[in-house]
MARRO-894023 format. One record per residue (C-alpha): residue number from 1; residue in one letter; x, y, z. Coordinates in pm, whole numbers, plus 50000, padded with zeros to 5 digits. Layout:
# MARRO-894023
+-----+--------+-------+-------+-------+
! num ! residu !     X !     Y !     Z !
+-----+--------+-------+-------+-------+
! NUM !      A !     X !     Y !     Z !
...
+-----+--------+-------+-------+-------+
# end
This chain:
# MARRO-894023
+-----+--------+-------+-------+-------+
! num ! residu !     X !     Y !     Z !
+-----+--------+-------+-------+-------+
!   1 !      M ! 49996 ! 49999 ! 50001 !
!   2 !      K ! 50134 ! 50347 ! 49909 !
!   3 !      P ! 50236 ! 50572 ! 50208 !
!   4 !      F ! 49971 ! 50827 ! 50133 !
!   5 !      F ! 49684 ! 50572 ! 50138 !
!   6 !      L ! 49832 ! 50410 ! 50442 !
!   7 !      R ! 49825 ! 50747 ! 50618 !
!   8 !      M ! 49472 ! 50803 ! 50526 !
!   9 !      L ! 49371 ! 50461 ! 50651 !
!  10 !      I ! 49543 ! 50512 ! 50984 !
!  11 !      L ! 49377 ! 50855 ! 51028 !
!  12 !      A ! 49039 ! 50714 ! 50944 !
!  13 !      L ! 49078 ! 50437 ! 51193 !
!  14 !      F ! 49256 ! 50641 ! 51458 !
!  15 !      P ! 49158 ! 51005 ! 51419 !
!  16 !      F ! 49353 ! 51128 ! 51717 !
!  17 !      Y ! 49676 ! 50956 ! 51606 !
!  18 !      S ! 49958 ! 51171 ! 51479 !
!  19 !      I ! 50190 ! 51017 ! 51221 !
!  20 !      A ! 50477 ! 51264 ! 51290 !
!  21 !      Q ! 50482 ! 51312 ! 51667 !
!  22 !      K ! 50706 ! 51608 ! 51725 !
!  23 !      S ! 50963 ! 51604 ! 52008 !
!  24 !      P ! 50874 ! 51866 ! 52281 !
!  25 !      R ! 51114 ! 52159 ! 52251 !
!  26 !      V ! 51127 ! 52464 ! 52475 !
!  27 !      L ! 51333 ! 52777 ! 52474 !
!  28 !      I ! 51312 ! 52973 ! 52807 !
!  29 !      I ! 51418 ! 53339 ! 52785 !
!  30 !      G ! 51486 ! 53473 ! 53122 !
!  31 !      L ! 51553 ! 53850 ! 53199 !
!  32 !      D ! 51641 ! 53923 ! 53555 !
!  33 !      G ! 51450 ! 54209 ! 53730 !
!  34 !      F ! 51205 ! 54251 ! 53444 !
!  35 !      S ! 50912 ! 54411 ! 53612 !
!  36 !      T ! 50554 ! 54442 ! 53491 !
!  37 !      E ! 50603 ! 54822 ! 53502 !
!  38 !      G ! 50900 ! 54772 ! 53280 !
!  39 !      F ! 50714 ! 54547 ! 53039 !
!  40 !      K ! 50429 ! 54801 ! 53011 !
!  41 !      T ! 50675 ! 55097 ! 52948 !
!  42 !      A ! 50948 ! 54949 ! 52726 !
!  43 !      K ! 50926 ! 54883 ! 52356 !
!  44 !      H ! 50973 ! 54521 ! 52273 !
!  45 !      P ! 50824 ! 54432 ! 51947 !
!  46 !      N ! 51006 ! 54100 ! 51920 !
!  47 !      L ! 50882 ! 53976 ! 52245 !
!  48 !      D ! 50538 ! 54086 ! 52144 !
!  49 !      K ! 50551 ! 53890 ! 51821 !
!  50 !      M ! 50688 ! 53589 ! 51998 !
!  51 !      I ! 50397 ! 53559 ! 52258 !
!  52 !      A ! 50121 ! 53694 ! 52031 !
!  53 !      D ! 49981 ! 53349 ! 51968 !
!  54 !      G ! 50005 ! 53234 ! 52337 !
!  55 !      V ! 49947 ! 53348 ! 52691 !
!  56 !      L ! 50066 ! 53656 ! 52879 !
!  57 !      S ! 50037 ! 53720 ! 53242 !
!  58 !      L ! 50123 ! 54054 ! 53392 !
!  59 !      T ! 50020 ! 53969 ! 53744 !
!  60 !      T ! 50246 ! 53671 ! 53815 !
!  61 !      R ! 50370 ! 53668 ! 54170 !
!  62 !      P ! 50740 ! 53610 ! 54268 !
!  63 !      V ! 50814 ! 53401 ! 54571 !
!  64 !      M ! 50926 ! 53584 ! 54885 !
!  65 !      P ! 51178 ! 53730 ! 54937 !
!  66 !      S ! 51162 ! 53909 ! 54597 !
!  67 !      I ! 51522 ! 53854 ! 54522 !
!  68 !      T ! 51718 ! 53666 ! 54253 !
!  69 !      L ! 51827 ! 53328 ! 54370 !
!  70 !      P ! 51523 ! 53213 ! 54562 !
!  71 !      N ! 51301 ! 53302 ! 54263 !
!  72 !      W ! 51497 ! 53148 ! 53981 !
!  73 !      T ! 51533 ! 52835 ! 54203 !
!  74 !      S ! 51157 ! 52838 ! 54241 !
!  75 !      H ! 51108 ! 52863 ! 53858 !
!  76 !      M ! 51327 ! 52545 ! 53810 !
!  77 !      T ! 51205 ! 52340 ! 54097 !
!  78 !      G ! 50831 ! 52403 ! 54122 !
!  79 !      S ! 50869 ! 52506 ! 54492 !
!  80 !      G ! 50906 ! 52793 ! 54721 !
!  81 !      P ! 51200 ! 52880 ! 54953 !
!  82 !      E ! 51015 ! 52705 ! 55241 !
!  83 !      E ! 51058 ! 52374 ! 55038 !
!  84 !      H ! 51385 ! 52421 ! 54848 !
!  85 !      G ! 51563 ! 52603 ! 55119 !
!  86 !      V ! 51720 ! 52877 ! 54900 !
!  87 !      T ! 51637 ! 53182 ! 55105 !
!  88 !      S ! 51896 ! 53432 ! 54994 !
!  89 !      N ! 52147 ! 53516 ! 54718 !
!  90 !      G ! 52426 ! 53397 ! 54948 !
!  91 !      W ! 52298 ! 53043 ! 54944 !
!  92 !      T ! 52541 ! 52753 ! 54868 !
!  93 !      K ! 52493 ! 52382 ! 54899 !
!  94 !      E ! 52764 ! 52384 ! 55167 !
!  95 !      K ! 52641 ! 52679 ! 55367 !
!  96 !      H ! 52273 ! 52756 ! 55414 !
!  97 !      I ! 52026 ! 52785 ! 55705 !
!  98 !      L ! 51707 ! 52607 ! 55595 !
!  99 !      T ! 51726 ! 52237 ! 55515 !
! 100 !      P ! 51545 ! 52139 ! 55188 !
! 101 !      L ! 51258 ! 51902 ! 55207 !
! 102 !      E ! 51419 ! 51668 ! 54962 !
! 103 !      T ! 51755 ! 51625 ! 54789 !
! 104 !      D ! 51908 ! 51405 ! 54524 !
! 105 !      K ! 52209 ! 51184 ! 54571 !
! 106 !      D ! 52438 ! 51488 ! 54533 !
! 107 !      G ! 52246 ! 51701 ! 54791 !
! 108 !      Y ! 52049 ! 51927 ! 54551 !
! 109 !      Y ! 51682 ! 51984 ! 54558 !
! 110 !      P ! 51503 ! 51817 ! 54264 !
! 111 !      S ! 51482 ! 52038 ! 53954 !
! 112 !      I ! 51289 ! 52016 ! 53632 !
! 113 !      F ! 51631 ! 51919 ! 53477 !
! 114 !      K ! 51659 ! 51606 ! 53705 !
! 115 !      V ! 51301 ! 51515 ! 53638 !
! 116 !      L ! 51346 ! 51533 ! 53259 !
! 117 !      K ! 51669 ! 51339 ! 53259 !
! 118 !      E ! 51529 ! 51064 ! 53476 !
! 119 !      Q ! 51190 ! 51020 ! 53301 !
! 120 !      K ! 51270 ! 51150 ! 52946 !
! 121 !      P ! 51649 ! 51067 ! 52927 !
! 122 !      A ! 51657 ! 51157 ! 52546 !
! 123 !      T ! 51599 ! 51522 ! 52627 !
! 124 !      K ! 51893 ! 51754 ! 52559 !
! 125 !      I ! 51927 ! 52033 ! 52813 !
! 126 !      A ! 52124 ! 52354 ! 52791 !
! 127 !      Y ! 52183 ! 52624 ! 53053 !
! 128 !      Y ! 52324 ! 52966 ! 52954 !
! 129 !      Y ! 52368 ! 53236 ! 53221 !
! 130 !      N ! 52584 ! 53545 ! 53320 !
! 131 !      W ! 52534 ! 53570 ! 53695 !
! 132 !      K ! 52773 ! 53309 ! 53847 !
! 133 !      E ! 52555 ! 53232 ! 54158 !
! 134 !      L ! 52250 ! 53140 ! 53952 !
! 135 !      I ! 52352 ! 52788 ! 53893 !
! 136 !      Y ! 52453 ! 52704 ! 54254 !
! 137 !      P ! 52131 ! 52537 ! 54344 !
! 138 !      I ! 52125 ! 52331 ! 54022 !
! 139 !      N ! 52288 ! 51993 ! 53986 !
! 140 !      K ! 52488 ! 52036 ! 53665 !
! 141 !      S ! 52514 ! 51659 ! 53609 !
! 142 !      Y ! 52169 ! 51683 ! 53448 !
! 143 !      L ! 52273 ! 51948 ! 53196 !
! 144 !      D ! 52421 ! 51867 ! 52853 !
! 145 !      E ! 52567 ! 52207 ! 52788 !
! 146 !      V ! 52644 ! 52491 ! 53020 !
! 147 !      S ! 52784 ! 52832 ! 52936 !
! 148 !      F ! 52868 ! 53130 ! 53162 !
! 149 !      Q ! 52951 ! 53479 ! 53025 !
! 150 !      E ! 53122 ! 53737 ! 53249 !
! 151 !      K ! 53056 ! 54113 ! 53292 !
! 152 !      D ! 52684 ! 54111 ! 53195 !
! 153 !      Q ! 52770 ! 53988 ! 52848 !
! 154 !      Y ! 52505 ! 53766 ! 52688 !
! 155 !      K ! 52522 ! 53783 ! 52308 !
! 156 !      D ! 52752 ! 53483 ! 52275 !
! 157 !      N ! 52511 ! 53273 ! 52488 !
! 158 !      Y ! 52227 ! 53367 ! 52248 !
! 159 !      N ! 52440 ! 53231 ! 51964 !
! 160 !      K ! 52513 ! 52918 ! 52157 !
! 161 !      A ! 52143 ! 52855 ! 52227 !
! 162 !      Y ! 52072 ! 52873 ! 51850 !
! 163 !      D ! 52354 ! 52630 ! 51780 !
! 164 !      F ! 52240 ! 52392 ! 52048 !
! 165 !      L ! 51888 ! 52393 ! 51904 !
! 166 !      L ! 52014 ! 52351 ! 51553 !
! 167 !      Q ! 52244 ! 52060 ! 51658 !
! 168 !      H ! 51963 ! 51882 ! 51839 !
! 169 !      K ! 51671 ! 51978 ! 51602 !
! 170 !      K ! 51540 ! 51620 ! 51614 !
! 171 !      D ! 51574 ! 51575 ! 51990 !
! 172 !      P ! 51342 ! 51684 ! 52272 !
! 173 !      A ! 51517 ! 51989 ! 52411 !
! 174 !      L ! 51502 ! 52239 ! 52692 !
! 175 !      V ! 51715 ! 52546 ! 52662 !
! 176 !      F ! 51739 ! 52807 ! 52951 !
! 177 !      L ! 51875 ! 53130 ! 52827 !
! 178 !      Y ! 51929 ! 53393 ! 53105 !
! 179 !      S ! 52060 ! 53739 ! 53134 !
! 180 !      V ! 52118 ! 53963 ! 53443 !
! 181 !      H ! 52195 ! 54301 ! 53268 !
! 182 !      T ! 51842 ! 54416 ! 53305 !
! 183 !      D ! 51858 ! 54376 ! 53688 !
! 184 !      H ! 52196 ! 54542 ! 53700 !
! 185 !      A ! 52057 ! 54841 ! 53502 !
! 186 !      G ! 51787 ! 54873 ! 53772 !
! 187 !      H ! 52041 ! 54853 ! 54056 !
! 188 !      G ! 52271 ! 55102 ! 53888 !
! 189 !      Y ! 52031 ! 55363 ! 53763 !
! 190 !      G ! 51695 ! 55269 ! 53919 !
! 191 !      W ! 51393 ! 55068 ! 53812 !
! 192 !      M ! 51202 ! 55254 ! 53545 !
! 193 !      S ! 51503 ! 55474 ! 53476 !
! 194 !      P ! 51574 ! 55545 ! 53102 !
! 195 !      E ! 51880 ! 55321 ! 53133 !
! 196 !      Y ! 51671 ! 55039 ! 53275 !
! 197 !      I ! 51412 ! 55061 ! 53000 !
! 198 !      S ! 51694 ! 55074 ! 52738 !
! 199 !      S ! 51828 ! 54749 ! 52893 !
! 200 !      I ! 51499 ! 54574 ! 52817 !
! 201 !      E ! 51488 ! 54720 ! 52463 !
! 202 !      A ! 51842 ! 54609 ! 52399 !
! 203 !      A ! 51754 ! 54249 ! 52509 !
! 204 !      D ! 51453 ! 54262 ! 52272 !
! 205 !      V ! 51680 ! 54343 ! 51972 !
! 206 !      E ! 51887 ! 54034 ! 52050 !
! 207 !      I ! 51586 ! 53819 ! 52107 !
! 208 !      G ! 51464 ! 53930 ! 51765 !
! 209 !      I ! 51793 ! 53838 ! 51593 !
! 210 !      L ! 51768 ! 53489 ! 51762 !
! 211 !      L ! 51407 ! 53432 ! 51660 !
! 212 !      E ! 51480 ! 53526 ! 51302 !
! 213 !      K ! 51767 ! 53278 ! 51289 !
! 214 !      L ! 51537 ! 53007 ! 51430 !
! 215 !      K ! 51271 ! 53093 ! 51163 !
! 216 !      T ! 51530 ! 53087 ! 50881 !
! 217 !      A ! 51655 ! 52743 ! 50995 !
! 218 !      G ! 51299 ! 52606 ! 51025 !
! 219 !      L ! 51319 ! 52557 ! 51398 !
! 220 !      Y ! 51060 ! 52827 ! 51510 !
! 221 !      K ! 50728 ! 52673 ! 51434 !
! 222 !      D ! 50757 ! 52370 ! 51655 !
! 223 !      L ! 50926 ! 52541 ! 51958 !
! 224 !      H ! 50758 ! 52650 ! 52272 !
! 225 !      F ! 50883 ! 52980 ! 52401 !
! 226 !      M ! 50864 ! 53102 ! 52760 !
! 227 !      L ! 50940 ! 53448 ! 52895 !
! 228 !      I ! 51008 ! 53447 ! 53268 !
! 229 !      T ! 51167 ! 53671 ! 53532 !
! 230 !      D ! 51229 ! 53674 ! 53902 !
! 231 !      H ! 51116 ! 54006 ! 54047 !
! 232 !      G ! 51049 ! 54375 ! 53992 !
! 233 !      G ! 51213 ! 54663 ! 54178 !
! 234 !      I ! 51161 ! 54997 ! 54335 !
! 235 !      G ! 51418 ! 55275 ! 54347 !
! 236 !      K ! 51752 ! 55103 ! 54307 !
! 237 !      G ! 51650 ! 54785 ! 54492 !
! 238 !      H ! 51409 ! 54498 ! 54556 !
! 239 !      G ! 51336 ! 54228 ! 54804 !
! 240 !      G ! 51037 ! 54383 ! 54962 !
! 241 !      T ! 50664 ! 54334 ! 54919 !
! 242 !      T ! 50551 ! 54636 ! 54717 !
! 243 !      M ! 50357 ! 54562 ! 54396 !
! 244 !      N ! 50648 ! 54703 ! 54203 !
! 245 !      E ! 50859 ! 54418 ! 54329 !
! 246 !      M ! 50596 ! 54140 ! 54355 !
! 247 !      Q ! 50434 ! 54161 ! 54008 !
! 248 !      V ! 50611 ! 54028 ! 53702 !
! 249 !      P ! 50546 ! 53925 ! 53333 !
! 250 !      W ! 50532 ! 53559 ! 53256 !
! 251 !      A ! 50441 ! 53429 ! 52905 !
! 252 !      I ! 50432 ! 53115 ! 52699 !
! 253 !      T ! 50347 ! 53012 ! 52345 !
! 254 !      G ! 50386 ! 52710 ! 52126 !
! 255 !      P ! 50215 ! 52406 ! 51971 !
! 256 !      K ! 50047 ! 52292 ! 52295 !
! 257 !      I ! 49936 ! 52644 ! 52414 !
! 258 !      K ! 49613 ! 52814 ! 52349 !
! 259 !      K ! 49600 ! 53158 ! 52199 !
! 260 !      M ! 49450 ! 53343 ! 52496 !
! 261 !      G ! 49630 ! 53676 ! 52509 !
! 262 !      L ! 49636 ! 53850 ! 52849 !
! 263 !      I ! 49524 ! 53636 ! 53142 !
! 264 !      T ! 49445 ! 53741 ! 53494 !
! 265 !      E ! 49421 ! 53408 ! 53669 !
! 266 !      F ! 49658 ! 53351 ! 53962 !
! 267 !      N ! 50010 ! 53253 ! 53861 !
! 268 !      S ! 50338 ! 53208 ! 54045 !
! 269 !      N ! 50700 ! 53163 ! 53967 !
! 270 !      K ! 50657 ! 52821 ! 54137 !
! 271 !      N ! 50436 ! 52710 ! 53835 !
! 272 !      T ! 50695 ! 52722 ! 53565 !
! 273 !      S ! 50842 ! 52372 ! 53615 !
! 274 !      L ! 50485 ! 52230 ! 53636 !
! 275 !      V ! 50410 ! 52379 ! 53287 !
! 276 !      L ! 50738 ! 52236 ! 53159 !
! 277 !      A ! 50660 ! 51897 ! 53295 !
! 278 !      R ! 50323 ! 51904 ! 53117 !
! 279 !      I ! 50479 ! 51996 ! 52784 !
! 280 !      F ! 50722 ! 51715 ! 52807 !
! 281 !      G ! 50477 ! 51461 ! 52915 !
! 282 !      I ! 50626 ! 51397 ! 53258 !
! 283 !      G ! 50422 ! 51133 ! 53440 !
! 284 !      K ! 50535 ! 51195 ! 53802 !
! 285 !      I ! 50666 ! 51516 ! 53962 !
! 286 !      P ! 50846 ! 51516 ! 54298 !
! 287 !      D ! 50623 ! 51495 ! 54603 !
! 288 !      S ! 50790 ! 51800 ! 54743 !
! 289 !      W ! 50694 ! 52032 ! 54460 !
! 290 !      T ! 50422 ! 52279 ! 54563 !
! 291 !      G ! 50350 ! 52475 ! 54242 !
! 292 !      S ! 50023 ! 52431 ! 54052 !
! 293 !      L ! 49957 ! 52381 ! 53680 !
! 294 !      P ! 49757 ! 52653 ! 53513 !
! 295 !      K ! 49560 ! 52403 ! 53310 !
! 296 !      T ! 49349 ! 52649 ! 53111 !
! 297 !      I ! 49643 ! 52753 ! 52900 !
! 298 !      F ! 49679 ! 52417 ! 52729 !
! 299 !      K ! 49492 ! 52308 ! 52420 !
+-----+--------+-------+-------+-------+
# end
């Protein structure tokens, strides 16, 4: 029987069967200190186009305290500081106050990277960052590629993220692409200062370049994209409980996501790993994870 007629027969008998099951693939773009205020004020046409066919929350809550390491750890572990134990930017595996609820064999709280490698071992995982402390709570043994850039530089990591996705275009893949320069602009010049807004707009330019390269290579259509951040800011700092600090953008788009536009339902940085687990078809999440899955965003 010819392939075309075989396909038609299968679809007729099994209408919900997909001949070409696509491997789940996610690119996470993380901008540190990117507030809802900043999102509303800055011009970011490339981010806008990226998330236009998906979901955008401008009322997502960081975990407390509203500082960097606890929140990025929460994104990647589906839990809050009270569970994963990362309560400050000074946390290290060797020196911390609060004992985590659960650890792997190497002493790390279970991350989405661990869950993926154990349940979906074919998944290729890359982690790109430019704030050295960021990776401290993450067990690097579950990562296939790691790249750190110094002095707030991030463009080389954007190129590496593209190369990684191209190299593994047939594999399930999760790429975490982070930059701290937006946060440092807030600390240096003030949240909502012209320099802070410019830092967001500069990131958007590089994001646009990356997205165009993905489109040209035929990699864009089947990717899920996430935009996440850790906290906002007020004055030249953060860590408190003002709405300037405790309200951030969170967005996702891709083949499994509904086109819903702006949503107002409750969302938390703790939910990110639950969403990733759903995209990758993870059957069991760690018992210690406390995030919740925003089910309405999925097709």
